TORLUMZA-302785 format. One line per field, with one value per residue (C-alpha): residue number from 0; x, y, z. Coordinates in Angstrom, 3 decimals. Example, Ala and Ser with C-alpha at 12.3 -4.5 7.8 and 13.67 -1.06 7.14 Angstrom:
BEGIN
seq: (0, 1)
c1: (12.300, 13.670)
c2: (-4.500, -1.060)
c3: (7.800, 7.140)
//
This chain:
BEGIN
seq: (0, 1, 2, 3, 4, 5, 6, 7, 8, 9, 10, 11, 12, 13, 14, 15, 16, 17, 18, 19, 20, 21, 22, 23, 24, 25, 26, 27, 28, 29, 30, 31, 32, 33, 34, 35, 36, 37, 38, 39, 40, 41, 42, 43, 44, 45, 46, 47, 48, 49, 50, 51, 52, 53, 54, 55, 56, 57, 58, 59, 60, 61, 62, 63, 64, 65, 66, 67, 68, 69, 70, 71, 72, 73, 74, 75, 76, 77, 78, 79, 80, 81, 82, 83, 84, 85, 86, 87, 88, 89, 90, 91, 92, 93, 94, 95, 96, 97, 98, 99, 100, 101, 102, 103, 104, 105, 106, 107, 108, 109, 110, 111, 112, 113, 114, 115, 116, 117, 118, 119, 120, 121, 122, 123, 124, 125, 126, 127, 128, 129, 130, 131, 132, 133, 134, 135, 136, 137, 138, 139, 140, 141, 142, 143, 144, 145, 146, 147, 148, 149, 150, 151, 152, 153, 154, 155, 156, 157, 158, 159, 160, 161, 162, 163, 164, 165, 166, 167, 168, 169, 170, 171, 172, 173, 174, 175, 176, 177, 178, 179, 180, 181, 182, 183, 184, 185, 186, 187, 188, 189, 190, 191, 192, 193, 194, 195, 196, 197, 198, 199, 200, 201, 202, 203, 204, 205, 206, 207, 208, 209, 210, 211, 212, 213, 214, 215, 216, 217, 218, 219, 220, 221, 222, 223, 224, 225, 226, 227, 228, 229, 230, 231, 232, 233, 234, 235, 236, 237, 238, 239, 240, 241, 242, 243, 244, 245, 246, 247, 248, 249, 250, 251, 252, 253, 254, 255, 256, 257, 258, 259, 260, 261, 262)
c1: (11.883, 12.731, 10.133, 7.469, 8.278, 8.306, 4.909, 3.573, 4.766, 3.342, 0.018, -0.133, 0.990, 4.714, 6.820, 9.621, 12.130, 11.233, 11.387, 14.785, 16.231, 14.924, 16.641, 19.948, 19.698, 22.019, 21.176, 17.512, 17.785, 19.871, 17.966, 16.388, 13.000, 9.662, 8.810, 6.514, 9.318, 11.667, 9.083, 8.560, 12.304, 12.686, 9.708, 11.551, 14.436, 14.095, 15.356, 12.476, 9.776, 8.353, 8.032, 6.120, 2.330, 0.870, -0.906, -4.656, -7.127, -9.716, -13.115, -16.153, -19.624, -20.335, -17.199, -18.138, -21.659, -20.267, -17.846, -20.596, -22.846, -20.071, -19.260, -22.913, -23.346, -20.329, -20.297, -20.510, -19.541, -16.777, -13.949, -11.513, -12.759, -12.137, -9.222, -7.718, -6.127, -4.089, -0.934, 2.139, 5.137, 8.735, 11.824, 15.517, 15.918, 12.416, 12.067, 14.153, 17.710, 17.025, 19.471, 17.948, 18.923, 17.640, 17.015, 16.495, 14.526, 15.028, 16.219, 13.168, 13.563, 11.970, 10.914, 13.609, 14.182, 14.345, 17.236, 17.069, 13.684, 12.091, 13.356, 10.517, 8.546, 4.864, 3.660, 0.122, -0.827, -3.745, -3.837, -6.190, -6.110, -5.044, -1.939, -3.374, -1.709, -0.369, 1.785, 2.984, 5.156, 3.347, 4.768, 4.039, 0.849, -1.952, -5.051, -8.500, -7.658, -4.515, -6.444, -9.112, -6.460, -4.854, -8.191, -8.945, -5.477, -5.208, -8.794, -10.819, -11.987, -15.745, -17.402, -14.186, -14.724, -12.231, -11.948, -10.523, -10.480, -12.012, -8.878, -9.624, -8.286, -10.383, -13.709, -13.167, -16.034, -14.009, -13.494, -17.178, -18.184, -15.636, -16.607, -20.241, -19.242, -17.384, -18.275, -16.216, -17.860, -16.158, -16.504, -15.810, -14.388, -15.645, -13.425, -10.499, -10.697, -7.286, -7.905, -10.548, -7.955, -5.463, -3.138, -2.126, -0.580, 1.050, 2.703, 4.029, 5.514, 7.086, 8.682, 10.040, 11.809, 12.936, 14.342, 15.631, 18.533, 17.983, 19.030, 19.181, 19.390, 21.658, 19.084, 15.403, 16.156, 17.782, 14.840, 12.331, 14.154, 14.024, 10.315, 9.546, 11.537, 9.793, 6.376, 6.966, 8.138, 5.043, 2.655, 4.140, 3.161, -0.482, -0.857, -0.096, -2.371, -5.247, -4.744, -4.859, -7.922, -9.714, -9.093, -11.701, -14.766, -13.772, -12.816, -16.278, -17.869, -15.631, -16.268, -20.031, -19.671, -17.487, -19.758, -17.323, -14.282, -10.894, -10.077)
c2: (6.740, 9.352, 11.644, 8.985, 8.624, 12.385, 12.715, 9.902, 11.629, 15.005, 13.423, 11.640, 14.702, 13.985, 16.842, 18.627, 17.036, 13.531, 14.498, 16.202, 13.128, 10.881, 13.081, 12.512, 8.708, 7.900, 4.192, 4.758, 4.601, 1.402, -0.560, -3.521, -3.426, -1.774, 1.811, 0.552, -1.555, 1.438, 3.593, 0.916, 0.702, 4.479, 4.593, 2.226, 4.697, 6.621, 9.875, 9.886, 7.995, 10.855, 13.122, 10.619, 10.480, 7.962, 4.910, 5.496, 2.673, 2.902, 3.134, 1.660, 3.098, 0.286, 1.121, 4.792, 3.999, 1.638, 4.302, 6.916, 4.458, 3.658, 7.336, 8.204, 5.251, 6.178, 9.965, 11.427, 8.188, 7.931, 6.723, 7.322, 4.107, 2.027, -0.373, -0.410, -3.616, -4.564, -6.332, -4.921, -6.492, -5.477, -6.514, -6.333, -3.312, -1.894, -2.391, 0.758, -0.373, -3.523, -5.549, -5.855, -8.324, -7.665, -11.037, -11.877, -14.827, -15.608, -12.047, -10.476, -8.241, -9.479, -7.658, -6.997, -9.781, -8.725, -10.519, -9.026, -7.707, -11.168, -11.825, -10.440, -10.567, -9.816, -8.017, -8.051, -5.033, -3.324, 0.206, 2.812, 6.555, 6.215, 4.199, 0.795, -1.529, -4.980, -6.414, -9.858, -11.400, -13.746, -17.036, -17.233, -15.975, -15.131, -17.321, -17.112, -19.311, -17.258, -13.994, -15.340, -16.506, -13.058, -11.318, -13.627, -13.038, -9.271, -7.988, -10.081, -7.272, -7.094, -4.736, -3.922, -2.475, -3.649, -2.062, -4.157, -4.255, -6.966, -9.028, -12.706, -13.799, -11.150, -12.241, -16.011, -18.214, -19.442, -15.826, -14.917, -18.078, -17.558, -13.921, -14.876, -16.476, -13.501, -9.902, -8.158, -5.677, -5.860, -2.951, -4.092, -1.374, -1.044, -2.245, -0.069, 2.180, 2.259, 5.939, 4.826, 2.899, 5.090, 2.145, 2.438, 5.798, 4.212, 1.565, 4.309, 6.181, 3.008, 2.253, 5.798, 5.087, 1.557, 2.510, 5.969, 7.011, 3.907, 1.602, -2.106, -5.076, -8.132, -10.497, -10.815, -10.716, -7.288, -6.104, -7.391, -5.603, -2.358, -2.811, -3.387, -0.307, 1.829, 0.472, 1.357, 4.836, 5.555, 4.040, 6.285, 9.367, 9.512, 13.035, 11.684, 8.664, 10.871, 13.285, 10.616, 9.074, 12.417, 13.018, 10.358, 12.473, 15.357, 12.700, 11.116, 14.506, 15.065, 11.554, 12.100, 15.483, 13.990, 11.044, 8.440, 9.599, 9.931, 13.354)
c3: (-26.875, -24.229, -25.755, -25.335, -21.642, -21.138, -22.839, -20.668, -17.512, -18.523, -19.439, -16.057, -14.103, -13.670, -12.384, -14.199, -11.795, -12.921, -16.589, -16.157, -14.453, -17.230, -19.830, -18.052, -18.045, -20.942, -21.158, -21.933, -25.747, -25.672, -23.013, -24.888, -23.143, -23.693, -22.804, -20.044, -18.539, -18.636, -16.885, -14.193, -13.573, -13.378, -11.027, -8.677, -8.286, -5.041, -6.564, -9.033, -7.168, -5.130, -8.153, -10.299, -10.324, -7.892, -9.209, -9.413, -9.838, -12.584, -10.947, -12.647, -12.164, -9.704, -7.728, -7.499, -6.308, -3.650, -2.445, -2.191, -0.346, 2.132, 2.692, 3.344, 5.707, 7.837, 7.641, 11.148, 12.914, 15.481, 13.252, 16.096, 17.703, 14.589, 14.236, 10.742, 9.468, 6.417, 5.239, 3.541, 1.808, 2.422, 0.448, 1.274, -0.987, -0.983, -4.720, -5.315, -6.007, -7.970, -10.028, -13.474, -16.180, -19.696, -21.308, -24.955, -26.274, -29.956, -30.517, -28.854, -25.789, -22.585, -19.444, -16.834, -14.333, -10.711, -9.011, -5.516, -4.439, -4.755, -1.196, 0.841, 4.068, 4.596, 7.722, 9.134, 11.211, 12.933, 14.367, 15.807, 16.393, 20.053, 19.200, 20.106, 17.643, 16.881, 14.124, 13.173, 10.487, 8.120, 6.933, 3.218, 1.580, 3.980, 3.752, 5.291, 8.287, 8.947, 8.838, 11.186, 13.654, 13.613, 14.212, 17.140, 18.584, 18.186, 17.857, 20.266, 22.577, 23.052, 20.619, 18.765, 15.289, 12.657, 9.207, 6.369, 2.575, 0.418, -0.182, -0.777, 2.614, 4.389, 2.915, 2.915, 4.125, 7.094, 8.218, 7.945, 9.791, 12.549, 13.140, 13.780, 17.068, 18.529, 19.329, 16.639, 14.300, 10.891, 8.452, 4.897, 2.667, -0.916, -3.747, -4.871, -1.831, -0.127, 0.634, 3.170, 5.187, 7.128, 7.742, 4.076, 4.957, 7.984, 5.799, 3.505, 6.450, 7.830, 4.455, 4.294, 7.594, 6.744, 3.327, 4.225, 1.983, -0.179, 2.638, 1.860, 4.234, 4.157, 5.665, 6.506, 10.238, 9.840, 7.743, 10.297, 13.135, 11.155, 10.461, 14.145, 15.162, 12.513, 13.509, 17.172, 16.184, 14.106, 16.661, 19.363, 17.344, 18.382, 16.978, 13.500, 13.950, 15.087, 12.203, 9.481, 11.122, 11.475, 7.767, 6.979, 7.728, 5.386, 2.832, 3.026, 2.337, -0.705, -2.034, -1.864, -3.590, -6.350, -7.027, -5.652, -7.631, -5.933, -4.498)
//
């Protein structure tokens, strides 16, 4: 079974460090779950996570054409004036040090049950290259009316340009109808294109700070305080924000050259 995981990692580009750590995990052969479940659990371990290949979406021909079209339409534009918006989910343990119970049903192994990281909080945020930003904790799953209210509250400046993905709440009818009455220019990203949204990199950096050294939190209030502190730290680094925003124009050129494929 270890050999299957090692071959999977090598095929997907996993480093030697990840493979060596997997070899040392003695419980792998006896864990009563599938190879995929074992890989997912190992991937959640902070010591291995950074050396594993990142998840890459499978792009259809339609997706690639949409990405090329978007890149051509916005190449050369002033992306520094854009405001990038998205949500991210945080758990008490960051999904890294999870308590896993291996269940059996009628003698058949089941997938691990997560007993800790199900306690979570979702954060809505918007940022720009100059450090202008806002964030807010969401109560439950975000819906169209919630997203519209957040846009009106945090992005209501005249002529403001907001970039967002095509999540269901972002493209709901109530959102489209509400935006017609205000002077906000919304740029809709093509499907499966998180690389076009710099705030995704911001969320990753914030989580690196929040969960540094595998830190866990006893309560959601402690987690929320850590998120706010990390957000303020990242937003104060305008050099970093400008650099990840300026990366978009070279990225657009590469996307066009590669026919919409990830680079």
